[in-house]
C-alpha positions in Angstrom: 3.3 46.6 -94.8 2.1 43.8 -97.1 -0.4 41.4 -95.7 -0.6 37.8 -96.8 -3.6 36.9 -94.6 -5.8 36.2 -97.6 -3.3 33.8 -99.1 -2.8 32.1 -95.8 -6.5 31.6 -95.2 -7.3 30.0 -98.6 -4.3 27.6 -98.6 -5.9 24.8 -96.5 -9.0 24.9 -98.6 -6.9 24.6 -101.8 -5.0 21.7 -100.3 -8.1 19.8 -99.3 -9.7 20.2 -102.7 -6.5 19.1 -104.4 -6.6 15.7 -102.7 -9.5 14.7 -104.8 -7.2 14.3 -107.8 -6.7 10.7 -108.7 -3.3 9.1 -109.5 -1.2 6.0 -109.1 2.2 5.4 -107.5 4.3 2.3 -107.2 8.0 2.9 -108.0 9.0 5.6 -105.5 10.6 3.2 -103.0 13.2 1.8 -105.4 14.3 5.3 -106.5 14.5 6.5 -102.9 16.8 3.7 -102.1 19.1 4.6 -104.9 19.3 8.2 -103.7 20.3 7.0 -100.2 23.3 5.1 -101.5 25.2 8.2 -102.4 26.2 11.3 -100.3 26.7 14.8 -101.5 30.3 16.0 -100.9 30.2 19.5 -102.4 30.4 19.8 -106.2 29.8 16.1 -106.5 28.7 13.0 -104.9 30.2 9.8 -103.6 29.1 6.4 -102.5 28.8 6.1 -98.8 31.2 3.2 -98.7 33.8 5.3 -100.5 33.8 8.4 -98.2 37.1 9.5 -96.9 35.9 12.3 -94.7 33.6 12.7 -91.6 30.3 13.0 -93.4 26.9 12.1 -92.1 23.8 11.8 -94.2 20.2 12.0 -92.8 17.3 11.4 -95.2 13.6 12.1 -95.0 12.8 8.6 -93.7 14.7 9.4 -90.5 13.6 12.9 -89.9 11.9 14.0 -86.7 8.2 14.6 -87.1 6.4 17.8 -86.4 9.3 20.1 -87.3 8.5 23.7 -88.1 12.1 24.6 -88.9 14.6 22.5 -90.9 17.1 22.2 -88.0 14.5 20.4 -85.9 14.3 17.6 -88.5 17.8 16.3 -87.5 18.0 17.3 -83.9 19.7 14.4 -82.0 20.2 12.4 -85.1 23.9 12.6 -85.7 27.1 12.8 -83.6 29.1 16.0 -83.5 26.1 18.1 -84.3 24.4 20.0 -81.5 21.1 21.7 -82.4 19.5 24.0 -79.8 16.1 25.5 -80.3 16.4 29.3 -80.1 13.2 29.6 -78.1 9.7 28.2 -77.8 8.2 30.9 -80.0 7.0 29.5 -83.4 9.3 30.3 -86.2 12.2 31.0 -83.9 14.3 28.2 -85.5 17.5 26.6 -84.2 21.1 27.3 -83.5 23.4 24.6 -85.0 27.0 23.8 -83.9 29.2 21.3 -85.6 32.0 19.9 -83.4 31.8 22.9 -81.0 32.9 26.4 -82.0 35.8 27.7 -84.0 35.5 31.4 -83.2 35.1 33.6 -80.1 33.5 36.6 -81.7 32.7 35.5 -85.2 29.8 33.5 -86.5 29.9 29.8 -85.4 27.0 28.7 -87.6 27.9 26.1 -90.3 27.7 27.1 -93.9 24.2 26.1 -95.2 24.0 25.1 -98.9 20.5 24.6 -100.3 20.4 22.9 -103.7 23.9 24.1 -104.5 23.3 27.7 -103.4 25.4 28.8 -100.3 23.3 30.9 -97.9 24.1 34.1 -96.1 25.0 33.6 -92.5 23.0 36.6 -91.3 19.2 36.6 -91.2 16.7 39.3 -92.0 14.8 41.6 -89.7 11.3 40.4 -89.0 12.4 36.7 -89.0 14.0 35.0 -86.0 15.8 32.4 -88.2 16.3 32.5 -92.0 16.0 28.8 -92.1 12.5 29.0 -90.7 11.5 30.5 -94.0 12.1 27.1 -95.7 9.3 24.5 -95.5 10.8 21.4 -93.8 8.4 19.2 -95.8 10.3 20.2 -99.0 13.6 18.8 -97.8 14.8 15.4 -98.9 18.2 15.1 -97.1 20.9 16.7 -95.1 24.6 15.9 -95.8 26.7 17.2 -93.0 30.4 17.7 -93.7 32.2 17.8 -90.3 36.0 17.7 -90.8 38.2 20.0 -92.7 39.3 17.4 -95.2 35.7 17.4 -96.5 34.8 21.0 -95.9 38.0 22.6 -97.4 36.4 22.6 -100.8 34.2 25.5 -99.3 37.2 27.4 -98.1 36.8 30.5 -96.1 33.3 29.8 -94.8 33.8 26.2 -93.7 35.5 26.3 -90.3 32.2 25.5 -88.6 31.3 22.7 -90.9 29.0 22.6 -94.0 25.4 21.3 -94.3 24.2 20.5 -97.7 20.4 20.5 -97.9 18.8 18.8 -100.9 15.1 19.5 -101.6 12.7 16.9 -103.0 13.0 16.4 -106.8 10.6 15.3 -109.5 10.6 11.8 -110.9 9.4 10.4 -114.2 6.3 8.4 -114.3 2.6 8.8 -113.5 1.2 11.5 -111.4 1.7 10.9 -107.7 0.0 13.0 -105.1 0.9 13.3 -101.4 -1.2 15.3 -99.0 -0.6 15.7 -95.3 -2.5 17.6 -92.7 -1.6 18.0 -89.0 -3.5 19.6 -86.1 -1.6 20.3 -82.9 -2.0 21.9 -79.5 0.9 23.3 -77.5 1.1 24.0 -73.8 3.8 25.3 -71.4 6.2 23.0 -69.6 5.8 24.9 -66.3 6.4 28.1 -64.5 9.4 29.8 -63.1 9.6 28.9 -59.4 8.7 32.2 -57.8 6.6 32.7 -54.7 2.9 32.3 -54.7 0.7 35.1 -53.2 0.6 33.7 -49.7 4.3 33.0 -49.6 5.1 36.4 -51.0 2.9 38.1 -48.3 4.8 36.2 -45.6 8.1 37.2 -47.3 7.2 40.9 -47.4 5.8 40.9 -43.8 9.0 39.3 -42.6 11.6 41.4 -44.4 10.0 44.7 -45.5 9.4 47.9 -43.6 5.8 48.9 -42.8 5.6 51.3 -45.8 6.1 48.4 -48.1 3.9 46.0 -46.2 1.0 48.4 -46.8 1.4 48.0 -50.6 0.4 44.3 -50.5 -2.8 43.4 -52.2 -5.5 40.9 -51.4 -5.6 39.0 -54.7 -4.0 35.7 -55.6 -2.7 36.1 -59.1 -0.5 33.7 -61.0 0.9 36.1 -63.6 2.7 33.4 -65.6 -0.6 31.6 -66.0 -2.1 34.9 -67.2 0.3 35.4 -70.1 0.4 31.7 -71.2 -2.2 29.9 -73.2 -2.8 26.7 -75.2 -1.5 27.3 -78.7 -3.3 25.7 -81.6 -1.6 25.0 -84.9 -2.0 23.3 -88.2 0.5 22.2 -90.9 -0.8 21.3 -94.4 1.3 20.1 -97.4 0.4 19.0 -100.9 2.9 17.8 -103.5 2.4 16.6 -107.0 5.2 14.5 -108.6 5.4 13.0 -112.1 6.5 13.5 -115.6 5.0 15.0 -118.7 6.7 13.9 -122.0 10.1 13.5 -120.4 9.8 16.4 -118.0 10.0 15.2 -114.4 8.5 17.7 -112.0 7.5 18.3 -108.4 5.0 20.9 -107.4 4.4 21.7 -103.8 2.4 24.1 -101.6 2.4 24.3 -97.8 0.6 26.2 -95.2 1.8 26.3 -91.6 0.1 28.2 -88.8 1.3 28.1 -85.2 -0.1 30.2 -82.3 2.6 30.6 -79.6 2.0 29.7 -75.9 2.5 33.3 -75.0 -0.6 35.4 -75.8 -0.5 37.5 -79.0 2.4 35.4 -80.5 1.7 33.7 -83.9 3.5 32.5 -87.0 2.1 31.8 -90.4 4.0 30.5 -93.4 2.8 29.8 -96.9 5.3 28.1 -99.2 5.4 27.2 -102.9 7.9 25.0 -104.6 8.7 23.9 -108.2 11.3 21.4 -109.2 11.9 20.5 -112.9 14.5 17.9 -114.0 14.4 17.4 -117.8 17.1 15.9 -119.9 18.0 16.9 -123.5 20.4 16.1 -126.3 20.0 12.3 -125.9 20.4 12.6 -122.2 23.7 14.4 -122.5 22.3 17.6 -121.0 20.6 17.4 -117.6 18.7 20.5 -116.3 17.7 21.0 -112.7 15.4 23.9 -111.9 14.6 24.6 -108.3 12.4 27.4 -107.1 11.1 28.0 -103.6 8.9 30.9 -102.4 7.7 31.6 -98.9 5.4 34.2 -97.4 5.6 34.6 -93.7 3.6 36.6 -91.2 4.8 37.0 -87.6 3.3 38.6 -84.5 5.8 38.8 -81.7 4.9 39.2 -78.0 6.0 42.3 -76.2 9.7 42.2 -75.3 10.5 41.3 -71.7 6.9 40.2 -70.9 8.0 36.8 -69.6 10.3 38.5 -67.1 7.5 40.9 -66.1 5.2 38.0 -65.4 7.9 36.3 -63.4 8.4 39.3 -61.0 5.0 41.1 -60.8 3.5 41.1 -57.3 1.2 38.1 -57.1 -1.0 39.8 -54.4 -2.3 42.3 -56.9 -5.3 41.9 -59.2 -5.0 42.0 -62.9 -7.4 44.9 -63.2 -7.5 48.1 -61.2 -11.3 48.7 -61.2 -11.0 52.0 -63.1 -10.2 53.1 -66.7 -6.8 54.4 -66.1 -4.0 52.7 -68.1 -6.4 50.5 -70.0 -8.1 49.4 -66.8 -5.1 47.3 -65.7 -3.4 47.5 -62.3 -0.1 49.4 -62.4 2.3 50.6 -59.7 1.7 54.3 -58.7 3.7 56.8 -56.8 2.2 60.0 -55.5 -0.8 59.5 -57.8 1.2 59.0 -61.0 2.9 56.0 -62.6 5.9 54.6 -60.8 8.3 54.5 -63.7 10.5 52.0 -61.9 7.7 49.5 -61.2 7.4 46.3 -63.1 4.7 46.9 -65.8 1.6 44.8 -65.8 2.4 42.0 -68.2 -1.1 41.6 -69.6 -1.4 45.3 -70.2 2.0 45.2 -71.9 0.8 42.5 -74.3 -2.4 44.4 -75.1 -0.5 47.6 -75.6 2.1 46.2 -78.0 1.5 45.1 -81.6 4.8 43.9 -83.1 4.3 42.4 -86.5 6.3 41.5 -89.6 5.9 40.0 -93.1 8.8 38.4 -94.9 8.9 37.3 -98.5 11.7 34.9 -99.6 12.4 33.5 -103.1 15.2 31.0 -103.5 16.0 29.4 -106.9 18.7 28.1 -109.1 19.1 26.5 -112.5 21.9 23.9 -112.9 23.0 22.6 -116.3 25.2 19.5 -116.5 26.4 18.7 -120.0 28.1 15.4 -120.7 30.3 16.1 -123.7 29.4 14.1 -126.8 33.0 13.6 -127.8 34.2 12.7 -124.2 31.3 11.4 -122.1 33.4 11.1 -119.0 33.9 14.9 -118.9 31.0 17.0 -117.6 30.6 20.8 -117.8 28.4 22.1 -115.0 26.9 25.6 -114.6 24.9 26.7 -111.6 23.2 30.0 -111.4 21.3 30.9 -108.2 19.4 33.8 -106.7 18.2 34.2 -103.1 15.9 37.2 -102.5 14.4 38.3 -99.2 12.4 41.3 -98.2 10.9 42.1 -94.9 8.5 44.7 -93.6 7.5 45.2 -90.0 6.2 47.6 -87.5 5.9 48.0 -83.7 3.0 50.0 -82.3 2.7 50.8 -78.6 -0.6 52.3 -77.4 -0.5 55.5 -75.3 -3.4 54.2 -73.2 -1.2 51.8 -71.3 1.8 52.2 -69.0 4.4 51.1 -71.5 3.3 53.8 -73.9 2.0 56.5 -71.5 5.2 58.6 -71.1 5.8 58.9 -74.8 2.1 59.2 -75.6 2.4 56.1 -77.7 5.0 55.1 -80.3 5.2 53.7 -83.8 8.2 52.4 -85.8 8.1 50.8 -89.2 11.1 49.0 -90.6 12.1 47.1 -93.7 15.1 45.3 -95.2 16.0 43.8 -98.5 18.7 41.2 -99.2 20.0 39.7 -102.4 22.3 36.8 -102.9 23.5 36.0 -106.4 25.6 33.0 -107.4 27.4 31.9 -110.5 29.4 28.7 -110.5 31.0 26.7 -113.2 33.1 23.6 -112.9 34.4 20.6 -115.0 34.2 17.1 -113.6 35.9 14.1 -115.1 35.2 10.6 -113.9 36.9 7.6 -115.4 37.6 4.0 -114.4 41.0 3.1 -115.7 41.0 -0.7 -115.8 44.7 -1.0 -116.7 45.6 0.2 -113.2 42.3 -0.8 -111.5 41.8 2.8 -110.5 38.8 5.1 -110.6 39.5 8.8 -111.1 37.1 11.6 -110.1 38.5 15.1 -110.7 36.7 18.5 -110.3 37.9 22.0 -111.0 35.8 25.1 -110.9 35.1 28.8 -110.4 32.6 30.5 -108.1 31.3 34.1 -107.9 28.9 35.1 -105.1 27.5 38.6 -104.4 25.6 39.5 -101.3 23.8 42.8 -101.1 21.9 44.3 -98.1 19.8 47.4 -97.8 18.2 48.7 -94.6 16.4 52.1 -94.8 16.6 54.2 -91.6 13.6 53.5 -89.4 12.7 56.3 -87.1 10.5 55.9 -84.1 7.5 58.3 -83.9 6.2 59.3 -80.5 3.6 61.7 -79.3 6.2 63.7 -77.4 9.3 64.3 -79.5 9.9 64.6 -83.3 11.5 61.4 -84.8 15.2 61.1 -84.9 17.1 61.6 -88.2 19.5 58.9 -89.5 21.0 57.3 -92.5 20.1 54.4 -94.6 22.4 51.4 -94.5 23.7 49.5 -97.5 26.5 47.1 -97.9 27.9 44.6 -100.5 30.1 41.6 -100.0 31.7 39.7 -102.9 33.4 36.3 -102.8 35.5 35.0 -105.7 36.8 31.4 -105.6 38.7 28.8 -107.6 38.7 25.2 -106.4 39.7 21.7 -107.3 39.5 18.2 -106.0 40.8 14.8 -107.0 39.5 11.4 -105.7 41.4 8.3 -106.6 40.0 4.9 -105.8 42.6 2.1 -106.2 41.4 -1.5 -106.5 38.3 -0.6 -104.6 40.4 -0.7 -101.4 42.5 2.5 -101.1 41.0 5.9 -101.6 42.9 9.2 -101.7 41.1 12.6 -101.9 42.7 16.0 -102.1 41.1 19.4 -102.5 42.1 23.0 -102.5 40.2 26.3 -102.7 41.5 29.8 -103.2 39.1 32.4 -101.9 39.2 36.2 -102.4 36.9 38.1 -100.1 36.0 41.8 -100.1 35.6 41.7 -96.3 39.4 42.0 -96.0 39.9 44.7 -98.5 42.3 47.4 -97.1 42.9 49.4 -100.2 45.1 46.7 -101.6 44.9 43.0 -102.4 47.4 42.0 -99.7 45.0 40.1 -97.4 42.2 39.5 -99.9 43.1 35.9 -100.8 43.4 32.8 -98.8 44.3 29.2 -99.7 42.5 26.3 -98.0 43.8 22.7 -98.7 42.5 19.4 -97.6 43.5 15.8 -98.0 42.1 12.5 -96.7 42.6 8.8 -97.2 40.6 5.7 -96.6 41.4 2.0 -96.4 38.5 -0.5 -97.0 39.9 -3.2 -94.9 36.9 -5.5 -95.6 38.0 -5.7 -99.2 41.3 -7.2 -98.4 41.7 -10.9 -99.0 42.1 -11.8 -95.4 38.7 -10.4 -94.6 36.7 -10.5 -97.8 35.3 -13.9 -97.3 34.3 -13.3 -93.7 30.6 -12.9 -94.0 30.2 -11.5 -90.5 32.1 -8.3 -91.6 30.0 -6.2 -93.9 32.1 -3.1 -93.8 35.3 -2.0 -92.2 37.0 1.1 -93.3 39.7 3.3 -91.7 39.7 7.0 -92.5 42.2 9.8 -91.9 42.1 13.4 -92.9 43.8 16.8 -92.6 42.7 20.2 -93.8 42.6 24.0 -93.4 39.5 26.1 -93.5 38.7 29.8 -92.8 36.1 32.0 -91.3 35.2 35.4 -92.8 32.0 35.9 -90.8 33.5 38.2 -88.3 32.5 41.2 -86.2 33.5 44.8 -86.9 31.3 45.7 -89.8 31.4 44.8 -93.5 34.9 46.2 -94.2 36.8 46.3 -90.9 40.2 46.5 -92.7 39.4 49.5 -94.8 39.9 53.2 -93.8 36.5 54.9 -94.2 34.4 57.8 -93.1 30.7 57.5 -92.2 28.2 60.2 -91.5 27.4 60.7 -87.8 24.0 59.7 -86.4 21.4 61.7 -84.5 22.9 63.0 -81.2 26.4 63.3 -82.7 26.0 66.5 -84.7 28.3 69.5 -84.5 27.1 73.1 -83.8 28.0 76.0 -86.1 26.2 79.1 -84.8 22.6 78.1 -84.2 22.6 75.2 -86.6 23.6 71.6 -86.0 25.3 69.6 -88.8 26.0 65.9 -89.3 29.7 65.3 -89.8 31.7 62.6 -91.4 33.9 60.8 -88.9 36.5 58.1 -89.3 35.9 54.5 -88.4 38.4 52.4 -86.4 40.0 49.9 -88.8 42.8 47.3 -89.0 44.6 47.1 -92.4 46.4 43.9 -91.3 43.2 42.0 -90.6 43.0 38.5 -92.1 41.1 35.2 -91.9 40.6 33.1 -88.9 42.1 29.8 -89.9 41.2 26.4 -88.5 43.4 23.3 -89.1 41.8 19.9 -88.4 43.3 16.4 -88.1 40.9 13.5 -87.9 40.9 9.7 -87.7 37.7 7.6 -88.2 36.5 4.1 -88.4 33.3 2.9 -90.2 32.0 -0.6 -89.5 29.2 -2.9 -90.3 28.6 -6.5 -89.1 26.2 -9.3 -89.8 25.0 -8.0 -93.1 24.9 -4.5 -91.6 22.5 -5.5 -88.9 25.0 -3.6 -86.7 26.7 -0.6 -88.2 28.2 2.8 -87.3 31.3 4.9 -87.0 33.8 6.4 -84.6 35.8 9.6 -85.1 38.5 11.4 -83.1 39.7 14.9 -84.1 41.8 17.9 -83.2 41.0 21.4 -84.3 43.4 24.3 -83.9 42.1 27.8 -84.7 44.7 30.5 -85.2 44.4 34.3 -85.7 41.2 34.5 -83.8 39.5 37.8 -84.4 38.8 39.7 -81.2 37.6 43.1 -80.2 40.7 43.8 -78.2 41.9 46.8 -76.1 44.7 48.8 -77.8 47.0 51.6 -76.7 45.9 55.2 -76.6 46.4 57.4 -79.6 44.2 55.6 -82.1 40.6 56.4 -83.1 39.4 54.2 -80.3 40.7 52.4 -77.2 39.8 49.0 -78.9 40.0 47.4 -82.3 39.4 44.2 -84.2 42.6 42.2 -84.1 44.0 38.8 -85.0 45.3 37.9 -81.6 43.8 34.6 -80.4 44.3 30.9 -80.7 42.0 28.0 -79.6 42.3 24.2 -79.6 39.5 21.6 -79.6 39.9 17.9 -79.1 36.9 15.6 -79.5 35.6 12.1 -80.0 32.2 11.1 -81.4 30.5 7.9 -82.6 27.2 6.3 -83.6 25.9 2.8 -83.7 22.7 1.3 -85.1 21.3 -2.1 -84.3 18.7 -3.6 -86.7 17.2 -5.8 -83.9 14.5 -7.3 -86.0 14.2 -7.6 -89.8 11.5 -9.8 -91.1 8.9 -9.5 -93.8 6.3 -8.1 -91.4 8.5 -6.5 -88.7 11.5 -4.3 -88.5 13.0 -2.7 -85.5 16.0 -0.4 -85.5 17.7 1.4 -82.5 20.4 4.0 -82.9 22.6 5.7 -80.4 25.2 8.5 -80.9 27.5 10.3 -78.5 29.7 13.3 -78.7 32.5 14.7 -76.4 34.7 17.6 -77.1 36.9 20.0 -75.1 37.8 23.4 -76.3 40.5 25.5 -74.7 41.8 29.0 -75.4 45.5 28.9 -75.9 46.2 32.6 -76.7 44.3 35.9 -76.4 46.7 38.7 -76.7 50.5 38.6 -76.7 51.9 37.8 -73.2 48.4 37.4 -71.6 47.9 34.8 -68.9 44.6 33.8 -67.1 44.6 37.1 -65.2 43.5 38.8 -68.4 40.1 38.0 -69.8 37.5 39.3 -72.2 34.1 39.7 -70.4 31.1 38.2 -72.3 27.6 37.0 -71.4 25.6 40.0 -70.4 22.9 39.4 -67.7 19.9 41.3 -66.4 20.4 43.3 -63.3 22.7 46.2 -62.6 24.5 48.0 -65.4 26.8 46.3 -67.8 27.2 43.1 -65.7 28.6 40.0 -67.4 28.8 36.4 -66.1 31.2 34.8 -68.6 34.7 35.4 -69.8 37.3 34.2 -72.3 40.7 33.5 -70.7 43.9 31.6 -71.7 43.9 28.0 -70.5 40.1 27.8 -70.0 37.1 26.9 -72.1 35.4 29.6 -74.1 32.4 31.3 -72.3 33.6 30.1 -68.9 31.5 31.4 -66.0 33.6 34.0 -64.1 32.3 34.2 -60.6 33.1 34.3 -56.8 33.2 31.1 -54.8 30.3 31.2 -52.3 31.0 30.5 -48.6 28.5 28.4 -46.6 27.9 28.1 -42.9 28.0 24.8 -41.0 24.4 24.1 -41.8 25.1 24.4 -45.5 23.4 27.8 -45.9 25.1 30.4 -48.0 26.5 33.4 -46.1 25.4 36.7 -47.6 28.2 38.5 -49.4 31.0 36.2 -48.2 33.2 34.6 -50.7 36.4 32.5 -50.7 39.7 34.4 -50.6 41.1 32.2 -53.3 44.5 34.0 -53.6 44.8 34.1 -49.8 45.9 37.7 -49.7 43.6 38.6 -46.9 41.3 40.6 -49.1 38.3 39.4 -51.1 38.1 41.4 -54.4 37.9 40.9 -58.1 41.3 39.1 -58.0 39.5 36.2 -56.2 37.1 35.5 -59.0 37.6 32.2 -60.8 36.5 30.4 -63.9 33.9 27.8 -63.0 32.3 25.5 -65.6 31.3 26.8 -69.0 28.6 26.5 -71.7 30.4 23.5 -73.1 28.8 20.2 -72.0 30.8 17.0 -71.1 28.8 14.8 -73.4 25.9 15.0 -75.9 23.9 11.8 -76.4 21.2 10.9 -78.9 18.7 8.0 -78.9 16.4 7.0 -81.8 14.3 4.0 -82.5 11.9 3.0 -85.2 9.6 -0.1 -85.1 7.2 -1.3 -87.8 4.9 -4.3 -87.6 2.4 -5.0 -90.4 0.6 -1.7 -90.9 1.7 -0.2 -87.5 4.7 2.1 -87.0 6.2 3.5 -83.8 9.2 5.6 -83.1 10.8 7.9 -80.6 13.8 10.2 -80.4 15.5 11.4 -77.2 18.6 13.4 -76.2 20.8 13.8 -73.1 23.3 16.5 -72.4 25.6 15.8 -69.5 27.8 18.4 -67.7 25.5 21.2 -68.9 25.6 24.3 -66.7 23.2 27.3 -66.7 23.3 30.6 -65.0 19.9 31.1 -63.3 19.5 34.9 -63.8 15.9 34.8 -62.4 17.3 33.5 -59.1 20.3 35.9 -59.0 18.0 38.9 -59.6 16.1 38.1 -56.4 17.0 39.2 -52.9 15.5 40.7 -49.7 15.9 44.1 -51.5 13.1 43.1 -53.8 10.6 43.7 -51.0 11.8 47.2 -50.2 13.1 49.1 -53.3 11.8 52.0 -55.5 8.4 52.1 -53.9 7.0 48.9 -55.4 7.0 45.2 -54.7 8.7 42.6 -56.8 8.3 38.8 -56.6 11.3 36.7 -55.9 12.7 33.3 -56.7 11.7 30.5 -54.4 15.3 30.2 -53.0 15.4 33.9 -51.8 13.8 33.4 -48.4 16.3 30.5 -47.8 19.4 32.3 -49.1 18.5 35.6 -47.4 20.8 37.7 -49.6 20.3 41.4 -48.6 21.3 42.5 -52.2 21.4 40.7 -55.5 24.7 38.7 -55.6 24.9 38.4 -59.3 28.5 37.0 -59.3 28.1 34.2 -56.8 28.7 30.7 -58.1 25.6 29.5 -56.3 23.6 30.6 -59.3 25.6 28.4 -61.7 23.4 25.3 -61.7 23.9 21.8 -63.0 21.5 21.6 -65.9 22.3 18.2 -67.2 19.2 16.7 -68.7 17.5 13.9 -70.5 14.7 15.0 -72.9 12.2 12.8 -74.7 11.9 14.9 -77.9 9.4 13.0 -79.9 7.1 10.0 -79.7 4.9 8.9 -82.6 2.7 6.0 -83.5 0.8 5.5 -86.8 -1.3 3.1 -88.8 -1.3 2.7 -92.5 -4.5 1.8 -94.4 -3.0 0.4 -97.6 -5.1 0.4 -100.8 -7.8 2.3 -98.8 -9.4 3.7 -102.0 -7.8 1.7 -104.8 -4.6 -0.3 -105.3 -1.5 1.8 -104.7 -3.2 4.4 -102.5 -2.4 4.7 -98.8 -3.7 6.6 -95.8 -1.6 6.9 -92.6 -3.2 8.2 -89.4 -0.7 9.1 -86.7 -0.4 10.7 -83.3 2.7 12.5 -82.0 3.9 14.1 -78.9 6.9 16.5 -78.8 9.0 17.6 -75.8 7.2 14.9 -73.8 9.3 15.2 -70.6 12.6 16.4 -69.3 14.5 14.9 -66.4 16.9 17.4 -64.8 18.1 18.8 -61.5 17.9 22.4 -62.8 15.5 24.5 -60.8 14.4 26.6 -63.8 11.8 25.7 -66.3 14.0 24.4 -69.2 17.7 23.4 -68.8 18.4 23.7 -72.6 19.0 27.4 -73.3 21.3 28.6 -76.0 24.0 30.6 -74.4 23.3 29.1 -71.0 22.0 32.2 -69.4 18.4 31.8 -68.2 16.8 35.3 -68.2 13.1 35.5 -69.3 13.5 32.5 -71.7 10.6 31.6 -73.9 10.2 28.0 -72.9 9.8 25.1 -75.3 6.2 24.0 -75.4 4.8 20.5 -75.1 3.1 19.7 -78.4 0.4 17.1 -79.1 -0.5 16.4 -82.7 -2.9 14.3 -84.8 -2.1 13.9 -88.5 -3.3 12.3 -91.7 -1.2 11.5 -94.7 -2.7 10.6 -98.1 -0.8 9.1 -100.9 -2.4 8.6 -104.3 
C-alpha cells in the first residue's frame, strides 16, 4: 500500500517557507462582491434578484471556521438543509439532506456538482466520505438548488436537491499570497452513563448469584477514559493568486492532520490545486482549467471498541500481571479465553491496525466561445475526469484475544473508480428592447460514464486457507439532453422553464423501454417592488413572489448496478457444487425486475423574497409539497420466482414543508458592522403507499440494533413517517416505575403480542433552527453559529442492551447503563418505548474571535490572529453523550469532540 507520509511531513515546512514571498494585494474585495451578486443555477448563472426557484447561496465569507469536510462549512447556514456529522472521527464527513428525504431505500444524498462535474453518489473504500477528500479551503461558494423547478435541469439525479460547489479561481493582477495555519486540540464531550466500579459491585452483589459475585475485581477502571485521549491537529494552507501576461491563476497546497479522540485514530490529507482562467481570441474564448489532487492517509480504530469500553467490567484492571494475551486482562473460562466475554478495549486497539491511503484527482477544462458573428450566442464545452484509488489493509495480531482464535489475520483491499464527463451546450442571451424582455436560452447534451473496479480481497488467517472469490467490476452510463429558457419581462415578470431527457443504463432490461425519462420544470417570479405603486417606497428594497413546479427522478437505488436485467453471476466461496470429489463454482441467476423504472418526485413550491430599509432586513419564506411515486422497495413477492423478495416500484410518499430565513444588519457604520441571521425548517413526510392494498398492519422493518439476532427498531408503514420507531408501549406502576415485560394491550384483545406494537415518533424532527451572527469593530471580529433541533428522538441502544441479566450470563460480567438498577428489567427489553428518548437539543457549534493587524509588514499586508471553539456545548434532555446521531440509533457512536483552535492568517 502506497504511503504518503513523506509528502505529509514536508508540507508544513514548504508552506512556512513560501510565506516569505513578497507580493501586494488591493483589489480582491471588489471582485468578490461581484461574484456574490450572481448565483449558479446549473448550466448558467442568474442575478440573485432574478431567481425564480428556491436557491440559496453561501459564500466563503459566511463559512463556518475550522471545517475539515466541505459539508461542515455550511452546517446551520441555510433553511431546508440538514447536515449531520457522520461521527466524531476525523475525515468522517457529513450526511446532507435537502428538504427531508425522497426515497425509502435509495440514496437520499443531494447531487454534488464540483466546478461543473457531477459527482458519484457512492464513496470509495478506505474513505468515510468522498467529500472529505476535498480541501474545504479551496471552496469559494455553495449554491443549493432545493425545489424541482430549479433542479429539473439535472433530471434523474435531482430528487434530493442539487449542490453546486465552486472552487476558488484565479484573478488577474499582481501576485497575492495567502497563508493560514491552525493548531487545534480536541477532547471528548463526555462518557456513556454506565455504572462506576463501586456502583457496579453493588449491582452485582444485589442481583447476581455467588458464582458471578466471585468474578468481581478490586480495581476501579474507567474504560472509556482509557480509550479516549486529547487529539492534536493542524491545518495549513497556502495559495498564490495572480496573472502572468493575461493568464489568471490560482495555485494552492494544503496539509491537514487530525488525531482522533479515540486512540490509534488519525487522518492526514495533503491537497494540491491549480486553477487557470485565460481568455483568447480577443476575449471571445474563455478557458477555465480546474485541477485538484488529494492524498489521504487514514488509521481507523478497531471496530466496536467504543461499545467494548462502555460495557467492560469496571472492577477489573487494565493489565493481568502476566504475558498472556499481550499482558491485558481478558475474561477466561476453564483456563482458556471466554469467547463470549467482552474483549479488553485497550488490547483490541493495540491488536488492530486498520489503515488506508486514498488518492483522488478531480479536474475539468471548460471552453466558452462567444461567436464572433453572433456575440450573444455562446458555445460551451466541458470535459471532466474524476479518478479515485484506494488501498487499505487490516491486520489483527495473534497475541491478543481478538486475533487469538484465528492466530491473527490480514486482509488487504483496493478499489479504483473513474468518472468521465463530456458536456456541450449552446447559450443565447439577448435583451430585446422592443418588447423590454431579456431572453436567456440554454440547450445541451451530456454524457457521463462511471466505472468501478474492486479486486476480491481475501482474509488470511493462521488457521484456514483464504477464501476464493471473484473480482467486481461495473459500469454506469448516463446520456442526457436538456434545455432551459428564462424570460425577464420589464424587469418585473420572470418565467423559467426547463426540461431534461435522461437515459440511464441502470434500467436496461434488454430493451430501451424503461431507459429514458423526461423531467420538466417551470417557475415564475413577480418582482413586486418594481411595480409603480411600490417602486418609490424607499423602505422596500426587495419584494418578490415566486412559484414553481417540477418533476425529478432518482436512479440511485438498491438492488445492484443492473437490477432490471436478467443475468448470471458466478457463485462465491461456500456456494460451490460437488461433482465427485471436486467442488466447482457455478453460474446462478440473479433476481431481477424487467419493469423497474425511476422513482419520480413532483414538487410544488411558493416563495417570497423580501428586503427592507436598504436591505438592512432581508430574507425569504418558502412552502412546498413533494410527492414521490414509484418508490423502489425490496418487497416480498409470491413463491415461484428466484427469491421470495425483489426490487419493485410499489410505494408513494408525500412531504409538506415550510422554511424561512431572515437577516438583520443591526449596525452598519464605517467602523462597526453587526449581522444576525436566523433560519427555520419544518417538514412532515408520510408514506401513502407501500404495496397494493397494504394498510398500517403491513410494514417493512428497518433500523437494525445491537442485541439479539436480526432485531430492528424502526419500520416503514402506510400513514406514518418514514423510519418510525416500532415498539411496545411500556406500562408503569403507581410510582412511575416501569413494570418488567408488561406492555399496553393496545388492540384490547386480551393478549399482548406483536399486534400491540405501535409507531411512536420517528427520525424526523419537528423543527430545525439555525442561528448565526457576525460582528466587526475596527480591527476586531467576532462570530458564532448555533443550531437547535426540536422534536428529535433517539433510540438509546446502550440502555436497552442493559438488564439484570448482564450480571449473570455467559460466565463473565458486563457493565450496565445507569438506569438498569432503577428499571430492574430481568432481560433486555429491546422493543420497549422507554428507550425512545427525547433528544431535542441546542448546540453552540462555533465561536470565534480575531484581530487584524493591517499593514503589519508593509501597506496592503494583513495578519489575522484568531481563536475558535467548536462544539462548545449542547443543551439536551437526552441521557446519552450526543443527541445528534445520523439514523437516530445510539449504539457505540463515535462522539463529536470539543475542539479548541488558535490560528494565524497572513495576506501579502
